[in-house]
Each structure stands twice: as structure tokens, then as C-alpha cells.
TIVEXDO-771566 format. One record per residue: residue in three letters; chain; x, y, z of N, C-alpha, C in turn. Coordinates in Angstrom, 1 decimal. Atoms other than C-alpha are relative to their C-alpha. Last residue first. Example, Ala and Ser with C-alpha at 12.3 -4.5 7.8 and 13.67 -1.06 7.14 Angstrom:
! residues 2
<atom resn="ser" chain="A" n_east="-0.9" n_north="-1.1" n_up="0.0" ca_east="13.7" ca_north="-1.1" ca_up="7.1" c_east="-0.8" c_north="1.1" c_up="0.8"/>
<atom resn="ala" chain="A" n_east="0.9" n_north="-1.2" n_up="0.0" ca_east="12.3" ca_north="-4.5" ca_up="7.8" c_east="0.9" c_north="1.2" c_up="0.0"/>
! end
This chain:
! residues 72
<atom resn="unk" chain="A" n_east="1.4" n_north="0.2" n_up="0.3" ca_east="158.1" ca_north="170.3" ca_up="62.2" c_east="-0.8" c_north="-0.4" c_up="1.2"/>
<atom resn="unk" chain="A" n_east="0.7" n_north="-1.2" n_up="0.4" ca_east="161.4" ca_north="172.0" ca_up="63.0" c_east="-1.5" c_north="-0.2" c_up="-0.2"/>
<atom resn="unk" chain="A" n_east="1.1" n_north="-0.2" n_up="-0.9" ca_east="162.8" ca_north="169.1" ca_up="65.0" c_east="-0.9" c_north="1.1" c_up="-0.4"/>
<atom resn="unk" chain="A" n_east="0.9" n_north="1.2" n_up="-0.1" ca_east="165.0" ca_north="167.8" ca_up="62.2" c_east="-1.2" c_north="0.3" c_up="0.8"/>
<atom resn="unk" chain="A" n_east="0.7" n_north="0.1" n_up="1.3" ca_east="166.4" ca_north="171.3" ca_up="61.6" c_east="-1.0" c_north="-1.2" c_up="0.0"/>
<atom resn="unk" chain="A" n_east="1.0" n_north="-1.0" n_up="0.0" ca_east="167.2" ca_north="171.7" ca_up="65.3" c_east="-0.8" c_north="0.0" c_up="-1.4"/>
<atom resn="unk" chain="A" n_east="1.1" n_north="0.4" n_up="-0.9" ca_east="169.0" ca_north="168.4" ca_up="65.2" c_east="-1.2" c_north="1.0" c_up="0.0"/>
<atom resn="unk" chain="A" n_east="0.7" n_north="1.1" n_up="0.7" ca_east="171.1" ca_north="169.4" ca_up="62.2" c_east="-1.2" c_north="-0.4" c_up="0.8"/>
<atom resn="unk" chain="A" n_east="0.7" n_north="-0.6" n_up="1.2" ca_east="172.0" ca_north="172.8" ca_up="63.7" c_east="-0.8" c_north="-1.1" c_up="-0.7"/>
<atom resn="unk" chain="A" n_east="1.1" n_north="-0.8" n_up="-0.5" ca_east="172.9" ca_north="171.1" ca_up="67.0" c_east="-0.8" c_north="0.6" c_up="-1.1"/>
<atom resn="unk" chain="A" n_east="1.0" n_north="1.0" n_up="-0.5" ca_east="175.0" ca_north="168.4" ca_up="65.2" c_east="-1.2" c_north="0.8" c_up="0.6"/>
<atom resn="unk" chain="A" n_east="0.7" n_north="0.6" n_up="1.2" ca_east="176.8" ca_north="171.2" ca_up="63.3" c_east="-1.1" c_north="-1.0" c_up="0.4"/>
<atom resn="unk" chain="A" n_east="0.8" n_north="-1.1" n_up="0.6" ca_east="177.6" ca_north="173.1" ca_up="66.6" c_east="-0.7" c_north="-0.5" c_up="-1.3"/>
<atom resn="unk" chain="A" n_east="1.2" n_north="-0.4" n_up="-0.8" ca_east="178.7" ca_north="169.9" ca_up="68.3" c_east="-0.9" c_north="1.1" c_up="-0.6"/>
<atom resn="unk" chain="A" n_east="-0.4" n_north="-0.6" n_up="-1.2" ca_east="181.0" ca_north="168.6" ca_up="65.5" c_east="-1.2" c_north="0.5" c_up="0.8"/>
<atom resn="unk" chain="A" n_east="0.3" n_north="-1.4" n_up="-0.1" ca_east="179.5" ca_north="166.2" ca_up="63.1" c_east="0.6" c_north="0.6" c_up="1.3"/>
<atom resn="unk" chain="A" n_east="-1.1" n_north="-0.7" n_up="0.5" ca_east="181.3" ca_north="162.8" ca_up="62.5" c_east="-0.2" c_north="1.6" c_up="0.1"/>
<atom resn="unk" chain="A" n_east="-1.1" n_north="0.0" n_up="-1.0" ca_east="178.8" ca_north="161.0" ca_up="64.7" c_east="1.2" c_north="0.8" c_up="-0.4"/>
<atom resn="unk" chain="A" n_east="0.3" n_north="-1.1" n_up="-0.9" ca_east="176.0" ca_north="161.9" ca_up="62.3" c_east="1.1" c_north="0.2" c_up="1.1"/>
<atom resn="unk" chain="A" n_east="0.6" n_north="0.4" n_up="-1.3" ca_east="177.6" ca_north="159.6" ca_up="59.8" c_east="-0.2" c_north="1.2" c_up="0.9"/>
<atom resn="unk" chain="A" n_east="-0.9" n_north="-0.2" n_up="-1.1" ca_east="178.2" ca_north="161.3" ca_up="56.4" c_east="-0.7" c_north="-0.6" c_up="1.3"/>
<atom resn="unk" chain="A" n_east="0.6" n_north="0.0" n_up="-1.3" ca_east="176.7" ca_north="160.5" ca_up="53.1" c_east="1.0" c_north="0.2" c_up="1.0"/>
<atom resn="unk" chain="A" n_east="1.5" n_north="-0.1" n_up="0.1" ca_east="177.3" ca_north="160.8" ca_up="49.4" c_east="-0.7" c_north="0.1" c_up="1.3"/>
<atom resn="unk" chain="A" n_east="0.7" n_north="0.9" n_up="-0.9" ca_east="181.1" ca_north="161.4" ca_up="49.7" c_east="-1.5" c_north="0.3" c_up="-0.2"/>
<atom resn="unk" chain="A" n_east="1.0" n_north="0.8" n_up="0.8" ca_east="182.9" ca_north="162.9" ca_up="46.7" c_east="-0.7" c_north="-1.0" c_up="0.9"/>
<atom resn="unk" chain="A" n_east="-0.5" n_north="1.4" n_up="-0.1" ca_east="185.8" ca_north="164.1" ca_up="48.9" c_east="-0.9" c_north="-0.9" c_up="-0.7"/>
<atom resn="unk" chain="A" n_east="-1.4" n_north="0.1" n_up="0.4" ca_east="185.3" ca_north="167.7" ca_up="47.7" c_east="0.5" c_north="-1.4" c_up="0.1"/>
<atom resn="unk" chain="A" n_east="-0.1" n_north="-0.2" n_up="1.5" ca_east="181.5" ca_north="167.5" ca_up="47.8" c_east="1.5" c_north="-0.3" c_up="-0.4"/>
<atom resn="unk" chain="A" n_east="0.6" n_north="1.2" n_up="0.7" ca_east="181.5" ca_north="165.9" ca_up="51.3" c_east="0.1" c_north="0.1" c_up="-1.5"/>
<atom resn="unk" chain="A" n_east="-0.9" n_north="1.1" n_up="-0.1" ca_east="183.9" ca_north="168.6" ca_up="52.6" c_east="-0.5" c_north="-1.3" c_up="-0.7"/>
<atom resn="unk" chain="A" n_east="-1.2" n_north="-0.3" n_up="0.9" ca_east="181.7" ca_north="171.3" ca_up="51.3" c_east="1.0" c_north="-1.1" c_up="0.0"/>
<atom resn="unk" chain="A" n_east="0.6" n_north="0.1" n_up="1.4" ca_east="178.6" ca_north="169.8" ca_up="53.0" c_east="1.1" c_north="0.2" c_up="-1.0"/>
<atom resn="unk" chain="A" n_east="0.0" n_north="1.4" n_up="0.4" ca_east="180.6" ca_north="169.2" ca_up="56.2" c_east="-0.5" c_north="-0.2" c_up="-1.4"/>
<atom resn="unk" chain="A" n_east="-1.3" n_north="0.6" n_up="-0.1" ca_east="181.4" ca_north="172.9" ca_up="56.3" c_east="0.0" c_north="-1.4" c_up="-0.4"/>
<atom resn="unk" chain="A" n_east="-0.7" n_north="-0.2" n_up="1.3" ca_east="178.1" ca_north="174.3" ca_up="55.1" c_east="1.4" c_north="-0.7" c_up="0.0"/>
<atom resn="unk" chain="A" n_east="0.3" n_north="1.1" n_up="0.9" ca_east="176.2" ca_north="172.8" ca_up="58.1" c_east="0.8" c_north="0.1" c_up="-1.3"/>
<atom resn="unk" chain="A" n_east="-0.5" n_north="1.3" n_up="-0.6" ca_east="177.9" ca_north="175.1" ca_up="60.6" c_east="-0.3" c_north="-1.2" c_up="-0.9"/>
<atom resn="unk" chain="A" n_east="-1.5" n_north="0.0" n_up="0.0" ca_east="177.4" ca_north="178.1" ca_up="58.3" c_east="0.5" c_north="-1.3" c_up="0.6"/>
<atom resn="unk" chain="A" n_east="-0.4" n_north="0.3" n_up="1.4" ca_east="173.7" ca_north="177.3" ca_up="57.8" c_east="1.5" c_north="-0.1" c_up="-0.1"/>
<atom resn="unk" chain="A" n_east="0.4" n_north="1.4" n_up="0.3" ca_east="173.2" ca_north="177.2" ca_up="61.6" c_east="0.4" c_north="-0.4" c_up="-1.4"/>
<atom resn="unk" chain="A" n_east="-0.8" n_north="0.9" n_up="-0.8" ca_east="175.2" ca_north="180.4" ca_up="62.4" c_east="-0.3" c_north="-1.5" c_up="-0.4"/>
<atom resn="unk" chain="A" n_east="0.3" n_north="0.1" n_up="-1.4" ca_east="173.5" ca_north="182.4" ca_up="59.7" c_east="0.8" c_north="-1.1" c_up="0.6"/>
<atom resn="unk" chain="A" n_east="1.0" n_north="1.0" n_up="-0.4" ca_east="175.4" ca_north="182.8" ca_up="56.5" c_east="-0.3" c_north="0.1" c_up="1.4"/>
<atom resn="unk" chain="A" n_east="-0.3" n_north="1.0" n_up="-1.0" ca_east="177.4" ca_north="186.0" ca_up="55.8" c_east="-1.2" c_north="-0.9" c_up="0.3"/>
<atom resn="unk" chain="A" n_east="1.1" n_north="1.0" n_up="0.1" ca_east="176.5" ca_north="187.9" ca_up="52.7" c_east="0.3" c_north="-1.2" c_up="0.9"/>
<atom resn="unk" chain="A" n_east="-0.6" n_north="1.2" n_up="0.4" ca_east="179.9" ca_north="189.8" ca_up="52.6" c_east="-1.0" c_north="-1.2" c_up="-0.1"/>
<atom resn="unk" chain="A" n_east="-0.5" n_north="-0.1" n_up="1.3" ca_east="178.1" ca_north="193.1" ca_up="52.6" c_east="0.7" c_north="-1.3" c_up="-0.5"/>
<atom resn="unk" chain="A" n_east="-1.2" n_north="-0.8" n_up="0.2" ca_east="176.1" ca_north="192.1" ca_up="55.6" c_east="0.4" c_north="0.1" c_up="-1.4"/>
<atom resn="unk" chain="A" n_east="0.0" n_north="-1.4" n_up="-0.6" ca_east="173.6" ca_north="189.3" ca_up="56.2" c_east="1.3" c_north="0.7" c_up="-0.5"/>
<atom resn="unk" chain="A" n_east="-1.4" n_north="-0.5" n_up="-0.1" ca_east="172.5" ca_north="186.1" ca_up="54.5" c_east="0.0" c_north="1.4" c_up="0.4"/>
<atom resn="unk" chain="A" n_east="-0.8" n_north="-0.3" n_up="1.2" ca_east="168.9" ca_north="185.1" ca_up="55.0" c_east="1.4" c_north="0.6" c_up="0.3"/>
<atom resn="unk" chain="A" n_east="-0.9" n_north="-1.1" n_up="-0.3" ca_east="167.6" ca_north="183.7" ca_up="58.3" c_east="0.9" c_north="0.3" c_up="-1.2"/>
<atom resn="unk" chain="A" n_east="0.4" n_north="-0.5" n_up="-1.3" ca_east="164.7" ca_north="181.3" ca_up="58.0" c_east="0.8" c_north="1.2" c_up="0.4"/>
<atom resn="unk" chain="A" n_east="1.3" n_north="-0.6" n_up="0.1" ca_east="165.2" ca_north="180.7" ca_up="54.3" c_east="-0.5" c_north="0.6" c_up="1.3"/>
<atom resn="unk" chain="A" n_east="-0.2" n_north="-1.2" n_up="0.8" ca_east="169.0" ca_north="180.2" ca_up="54.8" c_east="-1.4" c_north="0.7" c_up="-0.2"/>
<atom resn="unk" chain="A" n_east="-0.5" n_north="-1.1" n_up="-0.8" ca_east="168.2" ca_north="177.8" ca_up="57.6" c_east="0.2" c_north="1.3" c_up="-0.7"/>
<atom resn="unk" chain="A" n_east="0.9" n_north="-0.4" n_up="-1.0" ca_east="166.0" ca_north="175.7" ca_up="55.4" c_east="0.4" c_north="1.1" c_up="0.9"/>
<atom resn="unk" chain="A" n_east="1.0" n_north="-0.9" n_up="0.7" ca_east="168.4" ca_north="175.9" ca_up="52.5" c_east="-1.1" c_north="0.4" c_up="1.0"/>
<atom resn="unk" chain="A" n_east="-0.7" n_north="-1.3" n_up="0.3" ca_east="171.2" ca_north="174.5" ca_up="54.7" c_east="-1.0" c_north="1.0" c_up="-0.6"/>
<atom resn="unk" chain="A" n_east="-0.1" n_north="-0.7" n_up="-1.4" ca_east="168.9" ca_north="171.7" ca_up="56.0" c_east="0.6" c_north="1.4" c_up="-0.2"/>
<atom resn="unk" chain="A" n_east="1.3" n_north="-0.4" n_up="-0.4" ca_east="167.9" ca_north="170.8" ca_up="52.4" c_east="0.1" c_north="0.7" c_up="1.3"/>
<atom resn="unk" chain="A" n_east="0.3" n_north="-1.2" n_up="0.8" ca_east="171.6" ca_north="170.7" ca_up="51.4" c_east="-1.4" c_north="0.5" c_up="0.3"/>
<atom resn="unk" chain="A" n_east="-0.8" n_north="-1.1" n_up="-0.6" ca_east="172.3" ca_north="168.3" ca_up="54.3" c_east="-0.3" c_north="1.3" c_up="-0.8"/>
<atom resn="unk" chain="A" n_east="0.6" n_north="-0.4" n_up="-1.3" ca_east="169.5" ca_north="166.1" ca_up="53.2" c_east="0.7" c_north="1.1" c_up="0.6"/>
<atom resn="unk" chain="A" n_east="1.2" n_north="-0.7" n_up="0.2" ca_east="170.8" ca_north="166.1" ca_up="49.6" c_east="-0.7" c_north="0.5" c_up="1.3"/>
<atom resn="unk" chain="A" n_east="-0.3" n_north="-1.4" n_up="0.6" ca_east="174.3" ca_north="165.2" ca_up="50.7" c_east="-1.3" c_north="0.8" c_up="-0.2"/>
<atom resn="unk" chain="A" n_east="-0.4" n_north="-0.1" n_up="1.4" ca_east="173.0" ca_north="162.3" ca_up="52.8" c_east="0.3" c_north="1.4" c_up="-0.4"/>
<atom resn="unk" chain="A" n_east="0.6" n_north="-1.1" n_up="0.7" ca_east="173.0" ca_north="162.1" ca_up="56.6" c_east="0.5" c_north="0.1" c_up="-1.4"/>
<atom resn="unk" chain="A" n_east="-0.8" n_north="-0.3" n_up="1.2" ca_east="173.6" ca_north="158.8" ca_up="58.4" c_east="-0.8" c_north="1.2" c_up="-0.7"/>
<atom resn="unk" chain="A" n_east="-1.4" n_north="-0.2" n_up="-0.4" ca_east="172.5" ca_north="158.1" ca_up="62.0" c_east="0.9" c_north="0.4" c_up="-1.2"/>
<atom resn="unk" chain="A" n_east="-0.9" n_north="0.5" n_up="1.1" ca_east="168.8" ca_north="158.6" ca_up="61.3" c_east="1.4" c_north="0.3" c_up="0.3"/>
<atom resn="unk" chain="A" n_east="-0.7" n_north="-1.1" n_up="0.7" ca_east="167.0" ca_north="159.2" ca_up="64.6" c_east="0.9" c_north="-0.6" c_up="-1.0"/>
! end
């Protein structure tokens, strides 16, 4: 398992979950998995990081990432 996740990989995972479960409600709320992945994605952009160690992900985000990897 890759222990480092790049910004483009994280973006692909978010887009995967968004395509599986489109945004809902008037506020266009993201599904649980996309929302979990969106937080480290935004933090990476703000801090200008190109990658993040998987060990820095909280349990919900790690679960969404692992489920994305297992999709195939």
C-alpha cells in the first residue's frame, strides 16, 4: 500500500466518490467519503503541500481512501 498520497490522487478519490454519490440537498452537501477527503485536500492546497503521509489521515478519511483504493 502506498504510504504517501499526492494531491492529484486525493482529487481523483474525491471525484470518484462524487460520481458515485452526487451532492445532495439545497446546500449541495458532499457524501460522507468525499467530505472526509476534502478536508486534507483543502489543507494541502492552503499549505502548498504536494503529498501527505497516509498516517496523517484521521480514521474516517483513511477509511474513505482505502475504500477508494479497493474499488477495482
